[in-house]
Structures are given as structure tokens and as C-alpha cells.
LONU-485523 format. One record per residue (C-alpha): residue number from 0; x, z, y negated. Coordinates in steps of 0.2 Angstrom, whole numbers. Each point is the difference from the previous one (the first is absolute). Layout:
# residues N
+-----+-------+-------+-------+
! pos !    xx !    zz !    yy !
+-----+-------+-------+-------+
! NUM !     X !     Z !     Y !
...
+-----+-------+-------+-------+
***
This chain:
# residues 73
+-----+-------+-------+-------+
! pos !    xx !    zz !    yy !
+-----+-------+-------+-------+
!   0 !  -174 !   -13 !   -68 !
!   1 !    -6 !    13 !   -12 !
!   2 !   -15 !    11 !     0 !
!   3 !    -6 !     7 !   -16 !
!   4 !   -12 !    15 !    -3 !
!   5 !   -10 !     3 !   -16 !
!   6 !    -5 !    17 !    -4 !
!   7 !   -10 !     7 !   -14 !
!   8 !     7 !    14 !   -11 !
!   9 !   -16 !    11 !     1 !
!  10 !     3 !    18 !     2 !
!  11 !   -10 !     1 !    16 !
!  12 !    11 !   -14 !     8 !
!  13 !    17 !     6 !    -5 !
!  14 !     1 !    13 !    14 !
!  15 !    -1 !   -15 !    13 !
!  16 !    15 !   -10 !    -8 !
!  17 !    13 !     8 !    11 !
!  18 !    -9 !    -7 !    16 !
!  19 !     6 !   -17 !    -6 !
!  20 !    18 !     4 !    -1 !
!  21 !     8 !    -4 !    16 !
!  22 !    18 !    -5 !     6 !
!  23 !    -6 !   -18 !    -2 !
!  24 !    -3 !     2 !   -18 !
!  25 !    12 !   -12 !    -9 !
!  26 !    -4 !     2 !   -18 !
!  27 !   -12 !     8 !   -13 !
!  28 !   -10 !   -10 !   -13 !
!  29 !    -8 !    11 !   -12 !
!  30 !   -13 !    -7 !   -12 !
!  31 !    -5 !    10 !   -16 !
!  32 !   -14 !    -3 !   -12 !
!  33 !    11 !     0 !   -16 !
!  34 !   -15 !    -2 !   -11 !
!  35 !    -3 !    19 !     1 !
!  36 !    14 !    11 !    -5 !
!  37 !    -7 !    15 !     9 !
!  38 !    -1 !   -10 !    16 !
!  39 !    18 !    -5 !    -2 !
!  40 !     5 !    18 !    -1 !
!  41 !   -11 !     4 !    15 !
!  42 !     7 !   -14 !    10 !
!  43 !    18 !     5 !    -4 !
!  44 !    -4 !    17 !     6 !
!  45 !    -8 !    -6 !    16 !
!  46 !    14 !   -12 !     4 !
!  47 !    13 !    13 !    -3 !
!  48 !    -9 !    12 !    11 !
!  49 !    -2 !   -13 !    14 !
!  50 !    19 !    -4 !    -1 !
!  51 !     5 !    18 !     1 !
!  52 !   -11 !     4 !    15 !
!  53 !     3 !   -16 !    10 !
!  54 !    18 !     0 !     7 !
!  55 !    -4 !   -17 !     8 !
!  56 !    -1 !    -8 !   -17 !
!  57 !    18 !     5 !    -5 !
!  58 !    11 !   -15 !    -4 !
!  59 !   -15 !   -13 !     2 !
!  60 !    -2 !   -13 !   -14 !
!  61 !   -13 !     6 !   -13 !
!  62 !    -9 !   -13 !   -11 !
!  63 !   -11 !     8 !   -14 !
!  64 !   -12 !   -13 !    -8 !
!  65 !    -9 !     4 !   -16 !
!  66 !   -17 !    -8 !     0 !
!  67 !    -8 !    -3 !   -17 !
!  68 !    17 !     3 !    -8 !
!  69 !    -6 !   -11 !   -15 !
!  70 !   -10 !    15 !    -6 !
!  71 !    10 !    13 !   -11 !
!  72 !     4 !    17 !     8 !
+-----+-------+-------+-------+
***
């Protein structure tokens, strides 16, 4: 059985992301709004920061999905 959590990328919510990284975390699915080039870069920086800070995420599978990828960047 898998449990999934969805979290917004709002700046006010980001400080709470580490609370959801536990020893039971098995993978990370990162969804990016690819229709907005500035948000893609912001998302990349946020993901890199999270991966650098959270040692429990090391070695876990990571899936990055680009939503609205039909739009040009």
C-alpha cells in the first residue's frame, strides 16, 4: 500500500516540506508547471535545495513530471 501527499509550492508552505520526509518515504514525485519558464527555474532551485538538506531522500527514486509541457519554454 502506498500513501501519497500533495503539497503546494507556495513560499509560505515550503518551510513545512521537511516534516513530511520520514524514514518511510520511498520515492519523490515532483510536478512542475512547465508552461512558465520562471516557475521551472524556481522549481529546480527548490527541488535541489530540498535534496541537499534532506539526507533521508538520498538514493530514493525521483520522478519529475512536467505539467503543461506542450507550451514552449
